[in-house]
C-alpha positions in Angstrom: 201.3 -59.8 -32.4 203.9 -61.3 -34.7 206.9 -59.3 -35.8 208.6 -59.4 -39.2 212.3 -59.6 -38.9 215.1 -60.6 -41.3 217.3 -63.6 -40.3 220.6 -64.5 -41.8 220.3 -67.8 -43.6 222.7 -69.2 -46.2 224.5 -66.0 -47.1 221.5 -63.7 -47.1 218.7 -62.3 -45.0 215.3 -63.8 -45.3 212.1 -62.4 -43.8 210.5 -64.3 -41.1 207.4 -63.7 -39.1 208.0 -64.6 -35.4 206.1 -64.5 -32.2 209.2 -63.9 -30.1 209.6 -60.4 -28.5 213.2 -60.9 -27.3 216.3 -62.9 -28.3 215.8 -65.5 -25.6 212.4 -66.4 -26.9 213.7 -66.2 -30.5 216.4 -68.8 -29.6 213.6 -71.2 -28.6 211.3 -70.4 -31.6 214.0 -70.8 -34.2 216.1 -73.5 -32.4 219.2 -71.2 -32.1 221.7 -73.0 -29.8 222.3 -71.3 -26.4 226.1 -71.2 -27.1 225.6 -69.1 -30.3 226.4 -65.4 -30.4 223.4 -63.3 -31.7 223.7 -59.9 -33.3 220.9 -57.4 -34.2 221.8 -54.8 -36.7 225.5 -55.7 -36.5 225.8 -55.4 -32.7 226.1 -58.4 -30.3 223.1 -58.6 -28.0 222.0 -60.6 -24.9 218.9 -62.8 -24.6 217.0 -59.9 -22.9 217.3 -57.7 -26.0 213.9 -56.6 -27.3 213.1 -57.3 -31.0 211.6 -54.7 -33.2 209.9 -54.8 -36.6 212.4 -55.1 -39.4 215.4 -56.1 -37.2 218.3 -57.8 -39.0 219.3 -60.8 -36.9 222.3 -63.1 -37.3 223.4 -66.0 -35.1 226.9 -67.7 -35.2 227.9 -70.8 -33.3 231.0 -70.0 -31.2 232.6 -73.4 -31.6 232.9 -73.3 -35.3 236.5 -73.3 -36.6 237.8 -71.9 -39.8 240.9 -71.7 -41.9 241.6 -75.4 -42.2 
């Protein structure tokens, strides 16, 4: 059964219907790099974190630099 979650994309959250049930599977489904940090509802989570209907998910690549 597919879940509806909201994923950060371009400065806002967009609703997506996904088959993944945890963050590890979501990385594969949405092509999120393994080196990225993923948060759900504002808290950093591991790949084993179980997704729930309506979760707010954001991924950030760790090697991105800023302030230049």
